[in-house]
C-alpha positions as CSV (number, residue, x, y, z in Angstrom):
1,M,0.0,0.0,0.0
2,T,1.4,3.4,-1.0
3,N,1.7,6.2,1.5
4,D,-1.2,8.1,-0.2
5,H,-3.4,5.0,0.2
6,K,-2.3,4.6,3.9
7,I,-3.2,8.3,4.6
8,K,-6.6,8.0,2.8
9,A,-7.2,4.8,4.9
10,V,-6.9,6.9,8.0
11,G,-9.8,9.1,6.7
12,A,-11.9,6.0,6.0
13,R,-11.3,4.7,9.5
14,I,-12.3,8.1,11.0
15,R,-15.5,8.0,9.0
16,A,-16.2,4.4,10.0
17,A,-15.6,5.2,13.7
18,R,-17.9,8.3,13.4
19,E,-20.6,6.2,11.8
20,A,-20.1,3.4,14.4
21,K,-20.5,5.9,17.3
22,G,-23.5,7.4,15.5
23,A,-25.2,4.0,15.5
24,T,-25.2,4.0,19.3
25,L,-26.8,7.5,19.6
26,P,-30.5,8.3,19.6
27,G,-31.4,8.8,16.0
28,G,-28.7,6.3,14.9
29,K,-26.5,9.0,13.3
30,L,-23.5,11.2,14.1
31,S,-23.1,13.8,11.4
32,Q,-19.8,15.5,10.4
33,E,-21.4,18.7,11.6
34,A,-22.2,17.4,15.0
35,M,-18.8,15.9,15.5
36,A,-17.2,19.1,14.4
37,L,-19.2,21.1,16.9
38,A,-18.2,18.7,19.7
39,L,-14.6,19.0,18.8
40,G,-14.6,22.8,18.2
41,K,-13.8,22.4,14.5
42,T,-15.7,23.1,11.3
43,Q,-17.7,20.6,9.3
44,S,-15.3,21.1,6.4
45,A,-12.4,20.1,8.6
46,V,-14.1,16.8,9.5
47,G,-15.0,16.3,5.8
48,K,-11.4,16.9,4.8
49,W,-10.1,14.4,7.4
50,E,-12.4,11.8,6.2
51,A,-11.9,12.4,2.5
52,T,-8.1,12.8,2.5
53,G,-6.8,11.5,5.8
54,G,-5.0,14.8,6.2
55,I,-5.1,15.4,10.0
56,T,-2.7,16.7,12.6
57,I,-1.5,14.3,15.4
58,K,-3.3,16.5,18.0
59,S,-6.5,16.5,16.1
60,L,-6.2,12.7,15.5
61,H,-6.0,12.2,19.2
62,D,-8.9,14.5,19.9
63,V,-11.0,12.6,17.3
64,A,-9.9,9.3,18.8
65,D,-10.9,10.3,22.3
66,Y,-14.2,11.7,21.1
67,L,-15.0,8.5,19.1
68,G,-13.9,6.2,21.9
69,T,-11.0,4.7,20.1
70,T,-7.2,5.4,19.9
71,A,-5.1,7.3,17.4
72,S,-3.2,4.1,16.8
73,E,-6.3,2.3,15.8
74,L,-7.3,5.1,13.5
75,M,-3.9,4.9,11.9
76,G,-4.4,1.2,11.3
77,G,-2.4,-0.3,14.1
78,T,-3.4,-1.9,17.4
79,A,-4.1,0.1,20.5
80,P,-1.1,0.5,22.9
81,A,-3.3,-0.9,25.7
82,D,-0.4,-1.5,28.0
83,V,0.5,2.2,28.1
84,P,-0.4,3.4,31.6
85,R,-2.5,6.5,31.3
86,D,-3.5,8.4,34.4
87,P,-6.8,10.1,33.6
88,G,-5.4,13.3,35.0
89,E,-2.2,13.1,32.8
90,P,-2.7,13.5,29.1
91,L,-1.0,11.1,26.7
92,N,2.3,12.6,25.3
93,T,1.2,12.7,21.7
94,D,4.7,13.6,20.5
95,A,6.2,10.6,22.3
96,L,3.5,8.3,20.9
97,A,4.0,9.6,17.4
98,M,7.8,8.9,17.7
99,A,7.1,5.4,19.1
100,L,4.7,4.6,16.3
101,T,7.1,5.9,13.7
102,A,10.0,4.0,15.1
103,F,8.0,0.8,15.2
104,A,6.6,1.3,11.7
105,D,10.1,2.0,10.3
106,A,11.4,-1.3,11.8
107,G,12.2,-4.1,9.4
108,G,9.0,-5.9,8.5
109,N,10.6,-9.3,8.9
110,D,11.4,-8.5,12.5
111,R,7.8,-7.9,13.5
112,K,5.7,-9.8,11.0
113,D,5.2,-12.8,13.2
114,L,4.2,-10.8,16.3
115,S,0.6,-11.1,17.5
116,S,-1.6,-8.0,17.9
117,S,-1.0,-8.0,21.7
118,Q,2.7,-8.2,21.1
119,H,2.5,-5.3,18.7
120,A,0.6,-3.3,21.3
121,R,3.2,-4.1,24.0
122,A,6.1,-3.2,21.8
123,I,4.5,0.2,21.0
124,A,3.7,0.7,24.7
125,V,7.3,0.1,25.7
126,L,8.6,2.4,22.9
127,Y,6.1,5.0,24.1
128,Q,7.3,4.8,27.7
129,L,11.0,5.2,26.5
130,A,10.1,8.2,24.3
131,A,8.0,9.8,27.0
132,E,10.8,9.5,29.6
133,M,13.4,10.9,27.1
134,V,11.1,13.8,26.2
135,A,10.5,14.5,29.9
136,D,14.2,14.5,30.5
137,G,14.6,17.3,27.9
138,N,15.9,15.3,24.9
139,T,15.1,16.8,21.5
140,G,12.8,15.0,19.0
141,E,15.8,14.1,16.8
142,D,17.7,12.5,19.7
143,V,14.6,10.6,20.8
144,E,13.9,9.3,17.3
145,S,17.5,8.2,16.8
146,I,17.6,6.3,20.2
147,L,14.2,4.7,19.5
148,A,15.4,3.5,16.1
149,G,18.2,1.6,17.8
150,D,15.9,0.2,20.5
151,V,13.1,-1.2,18.3
152,D,14.9,-4.5,17.6
153,R,15.7,-5.0,21.2
154,V,12.1,-4.3,22.3
155,I,10.7,-6.7,19.7
156,R,13.1,-9.4,21.0
157,I,12.0,-8.8,24.6
158,V,8.3,-8.8,23.6
159,R,8.8,-12.0,21.6
160,L,10.5,-13.7,24.6
161,D,7.9,-12.5,27.0
162,G,5.3,-14.6,25.1
163,P,1.6,-14.0,24.5
164,A,-0.2,-11.4,26.5
165,R,-1.2,-12.3,30.0
166,P,-4.9,-12.1,30.9
């Protein structure tokens, strides 16, 4: 799948999540306009996200929170369910974006046999590393460089750790 198709797929997942949430509401529908109003955006912004997949990381997280999903799921991955998230402490979206990018850039052969739960745990570990480095004042380039070197190690650890525990 080309990058253009991957980006447009994000838009399709946003639309599907909006429609799924709408099905649970009285009247069975959540319009672009209603979602835009709830997010403090315009209907044309929501339409653009759904049509093109062109959305900022911050808006993607806002949309995911509103729709009851995760940015990772909207991007086509699995949710980093093991990431501890204190309700009073917002998710560090920069760190998550760096973790997802590092994992996505890892060699496909190294991660192709991982289960969905192992994918989620690997992303969660990378997120924790990135969040700690960002909190310690490291720059984005430094964090990305360090994460790129840690992906293979994290994948090996997750693989050795076995399937997710209940």
